[in-house]
C-alpha positions in Angstrom: 13.3 69.0 0.8 14.1 70.4 4.2 12.1 69.9 7.3 12.5 71.0 10.9 11.1 69.2 13.9 10.5 71.2 17.1 11.4 69.6 20.4 9.8 70.8 23.5 10.5 69.7 27.0 8.3 66.2 27.5 8.2 65.7 23.6 8.6 61.8 23.3 7.8 61.4 19.6 10.6 63.8 18.1 12.9 61.1 17.1 10.3 58.6 15.6 9.3 61.8 13.4 13.1 62.6 12.9 13.8 58.7 11.5 10.2 58.8 9.3 11.1 62.1 7.9 14.7 61.2 6.9 13.7 57.6 5.7 11.4 59.0 2.9 13.9 61.7 1.8 13.6 65.0 4.0 16.9 66.4 5.2 15.5 67.1 8.8 16.8 69.4 11.8 15.9 69.0 15.3 15.0 72.5 16.7 14.9 73.2 20.4 11.9 75.2 21.6 14.0 77.9 23.3 15.4 78.8 19.8 14.0 81.9 18.4 14.5 81.0 14.6 13.9 77.9 12.3 16.3 76.8 9.7 15.2 77.3 6.2 12.4 74.6 5.8 9.7 73.3 3.5 7.9 71.7 6.5 7.8 72.2 10.2 6.6 69.2 12.6 5.4 69.9 15.8 5.6 66.1 17.5 3.7 64.1 19.8 4.5 63.9 23.6 3.5 65.5 26.6 5.0 68.9 26.4 5.7 70.5 30.1 3.9 67.4 31.3 0.4 68.7 29.8 0.2 70.9 32.9 -2.4 73.5 32.7 -3.9 72.3 29.5 -2.2 70.0 26.9 0.0 72.1 24.7 -0.8 75.6 26.4 2.5 76.1 27.9 4.5 74.9 24.8 2.3 77.3 22.7 4.0 80.2 24.7 7.6 79.0 23.8 10.1 81.3 21.9 10.0 79.2 19.0 6.4 79.7 18.4 6.1 83.2 16.9 8.6 81.8 14.1 6.2 78.8 13.6 3.3 81.1 13.5 5.1 83.5 10.9 6.3 80.7 8.9 2.4 79.1 8.7 1.0 82.7 8.0 3.4 82.8 5.0 2.0 79.8 3.5 4.5 77.2 4.9 3.8 73.8 5.8 3.1 73.1 9.5 2.2 69.6 10.6 1.3 69.0 14.3 0.8 65.2 15.4 -1.0 64.4 18.7 0.6 66.9 21.2 1.5 68.8 18.1 -2.2 69.1 16.9 -2.9 70.4 20.7 -0.3 73.0 20.4 -1.6 74.4 17.1 -5.2 74.9 18.7 -3.5 76.6 21.7 -1.6 78.8 19.4 -4.8 79.9 17.3 -3.3 78.3 14.2 -6.1 75.6 14.2 -9.6 76.2 15.6 -11.1 74.0 18.5 -9.6 72.4 21.4 -8.5 68.8 22.3 -10.3 67.8 25.6 -10.3 64.7 27.6 -11.3 61.3 26.0 -14.8 60.5 26.6 -14.4 57.5 28.8 -11.7 59.1 30.7 -9.2 56.6 29.6 -5.7 56.9 27.9 -5.9 55.1 24.5 -3.3 53.3 22.6 -4.2 51.3 19.8 -4.2 51.0 15.8 -7.4 52.8 14.2 -8.7 53.5 11.0 -9.1 57.1 9.5 -10.7 58.1 6.4 -9.1 61.1 4.3 -11.9 63.7 3.8 -10.1 66.0 1.5 -7.1 65.5 -1.1 -6.9 69.1 -2.3 -3.8 69.9 -0.5 0.0 68.9 -0.4 -0.7 66.4 2.5 -3.1 64.1 0.8 -3.0 64.9 -3.0 -2.2 62.0 -5.0 -2.4 59.6 -2.1 -4.1 56.4 -3.5 -6.0 55.2 -0.6 -9.0 56.8 1.1 -8.7 54.9 4.3 -5.4 54.8 6.5 -4.6 52.5 9.6 -2.8 54.6 11.8 -1.8 54.7 15.7 -3.2 56.7 18.4 -1.8 57.2 21.9 -3.5 59.9 23.8 -5.7 60.9 26.7 -6.7 64.2 25.3 -7.9 63.5 21.9 -11.5 64.4 21.9 -11.8 67.3 19.4 -14.5 69.9 20.1 -15.4 73.3 18.7 -18.5 75.5 18.8 -21.2 75.1 16.2 -20.0 78.3 14.2 -16.4 76.8 13.9 -17.9 73.3 12.7 -19.9 75.1 10.2 -16.7 76.8 8.9 -14.7 73.6 9.1 -17.4 71.8 6.9 -18.1 74.7 4.7 -14.3 75.2 3.7 -13.6 71.4 3.5 -11.3 71.9 6.5 -12.0 68.4 8.1 -8.8 66.3 6.9 -9.5 62.9 8.8 -12.1 61.1 10.4 -12.2 58.0 12.6 -13.8 55.1 10.8 -14.3 51.3 10.5 -11.8 49.3 8.3 -14.5 49.9 5.5 -14.9 53.4 6.0 -18.0 53.5 8.5 -17.9 56.6 10.6 -20.0 56.0 13.3 -19.9 56.2 17.4 -18.3 52.7 17.7 -15.4 53.6 15.5 -15.1 57.0 17.4 -12.3 56.1 20.0 -12.4 59.1 22.0 -15.8 60.9 21.4 -14.6 63.7 18.9 -17.2 65.9 17.5 -18.2 64.5 14.1 -15.4 61.7 14.5 -12.8 64.3 13.7 -9.3 63.0 13.8 -7.6 65.8 12.1 -8.5 69.4 10.4 -6.5 71.9 8.3 -6.6 75.8 8.6 -8.1 77.6 5.9 -5.4 77.6 3.4 -4.7 73.9 4.0 -1.0 74.7 4.9 -1.4 73.7 8.5 -2.7 70.3 9.5 -3.5 68.7 12.9 -3.9 65.2 13.5 -4.3 62.9 16.3 -3.0 59.5 14.8 0.7 59.1 14.4 1.5 58.4 10.8 5.2 58.1 12.0 4.7 55.1 13.8 3.4 53.2 10.9 6.4 53.0 8.3 7.5 49.5 8.7 5.3 46.6 7.8 7.3 44.3 9.9 7.1 46.4 13.3 3.9 48.0 12.8 2.4 48.8 9.2 3.0 50.9 6.3 0.0 53.4 5.8 2.3 56.2 7.3 4.8 55.4 4.6 2.0 56.3 2.2 1.5 59.7 4.0 5.6 60.6 4.0 5.9 59.6 0.6 3.0 61.3 -1.0 3.8 64.4 1.2 7.2 64.5 -0.1 6.2 64.1 -3.8 3.9 66.9 -3.5 6.7 69.3 -2.2 9.1 68.5 -5.0 
């Protein structure tokens, strides 16, 4: 399987994502944002970081990069597009996903491990994954997902909520909501569920000796569902 990771000025998780994808069997290519085309790919990833220094709004300038038209065309053709952290922010700015990522509720940068509950497995990202609760890592200042009531209804009606923040035993409440996101939302799909935006970093949890292995489950499962 082939993947492409898009690099923007200020991306800082692109190499981590490259390492994770290659570790689990993807043939990955790094693609500079100023390119207009993307190599033939089964998966495109918009990585975490601080594209363009988060000026204006997080992801807003990156969403106007030359490469984005190819990303949108790929997504609209049914290709898998994964946006992690800043990548999630970019996906909302392009309109591929609804809502916005605004500043965290308590106005602080958060960097820690958290638990998320998988809300829908009828997709290539989570189908056949054995666990319902994953321990992943977050590192963001603007991870507070917000959307209109109409957008939220559509997300719920179409089972587009991918992940929610929770406790280690699956309790979804305010205490286990690190950034104030509406309905504890940590990740969402588009209607066709080929586009996934998520704030937690699975690429940071692929080694039991350094961090944890729940990210490994995500990548192994994704690769298996693409074969």
